[in-house]
N, C-alpha and C positions, 0 to 999 in steps of 0.2 A: 602652456598648461601641462602639468605632469600628473601621472597617477602614482599613488603610493603603492608600495609592495603589497599592502593589505588589500587595496582596491583591485589590483591585478589578480591576486588570489581569488577574491570574491567573484570577479567576472569569469575567470578561467574555470573555477569549480562549478559555478552555476551553469555555464555553457556546457560543461561535460555532463551535467545532470539532464540537460534538455536534449542533448544529441541523440539519445535513443528514440526520441519523439520527433525526429526531424520532419517527417512527412506531415504529421498532424500540426506541428508548430509552424511549418511553412504555410500550410493551408490557412491556419488561423491568422498568421501575419498578413497574408495577402487579403484575406477577408476584411480585416481591420483597416489595412491601407486603403483599399478601394472604397470603404465606407467613409473614411476621413477625407480622402482626396480622390473622388470619382474620376477626375481628369487624368489619373495615372493609369487607369485600366487599359486604354488604347496603347500604352507604351510597351505592353507585354504581349507576347504571342499567346497561342492557345494551350501550349504544353506547360501548364503551371506546375506539374510535378517536377519536370526537368528544371524549370526556373527556380523552384524551391530548393532543389539540390544544389544549384549554382549559388544561391543565396547563402546556404549553410556552409558550403565549401569556402566561400569568400569570408564569411564570419569566422570560420575556424582558423583561417590563415591569419586574420587580424588579431583574434583573441590569443592565439598561440604566441604572437610576436609583441604583445603589449609591453613586455619588459625590454623590448628593443624597438622603441618607437621610430628610430631612424630608418629601420627597414620597412615600417608600415607606411611612412609618408609617400615614398615613390609609388607604392601599390595604390594608395588612396588617390593620388593624383591621376594615375592612369585610368582608374575606375571612374573618376569624375569626368575626365575628357570623353570617355566612351558614353557616359550617361548624358552628356550634353548632346552627343550625336543621336541618342535614343529619344531626345526630347524632354529630358528631365529639367525641371525649373527649380530655382532656389527655394520656393515655398514648399516643394515636395519633401525637402529634407526634414522639416519639422514633423510632417505626417509620418514619415518613415520612422523617426525616433519614437514618436508616440505609439505607433503600431508595434514596434519592437519591444518597448518597455511593457506594454499591456500583454503581449504574447508571452513574454517571460514570466510576468506576474501570474497569469493563468496557468501556464505550463508547470511552474515551480511551486505554486501554492505557498505554503508556509515557509518554504526555502527561499522565498524572494522577500527578504526583510528590508527594512529601511536602508541599512548600510549597503546591501547588494544593489538596491535600486539606485542609490546615489553613485555607486561605483560604475554601473552601466551608463548612467546619465553622463558622468564625467568622460568615460571612454567614448561614448557616442558624440559628445561635444567636440572632442579632439578630432575624431574621424570626420565629422560633418564639416567642421571649420576648415580642415585641410582640403576637403573635397570642394567646398564652396569657393575657396580661394583659387583653386586650380580651374574651376568652372568659369570664374570671372575672367581669367586670363585666356580662355579658349575662345577663338572667333566662332560665332554662331552661324 
């Protein structure tokens, strides 16, 4: 699966627009994630502000490199292997994707149109499929 140049622009521009709201967006993301998948809550420590900053740093790395997916794949694999160690399960990836899309929709308001949503969906699909494949190859 590949992203078009237009999809990459949409993801990068919308992410840039949400970056000034990192703390609020991260709090919203985790609120949604824990509502969708309560079994994910114990996987995180208590310092959710630090966790939110880590999340956005990771997202920034991936979003910045969407036009160089070959550089994203090894990062995604490493991330997946760490997440297996944290106790992440395959069904959590769907909840993460839903929480991310909803957080962006709320944070960006009218700036999160149908094309932007589709671009984020495609980008997340690539990332999550790469991570799930790596997770399946990791001994539990």
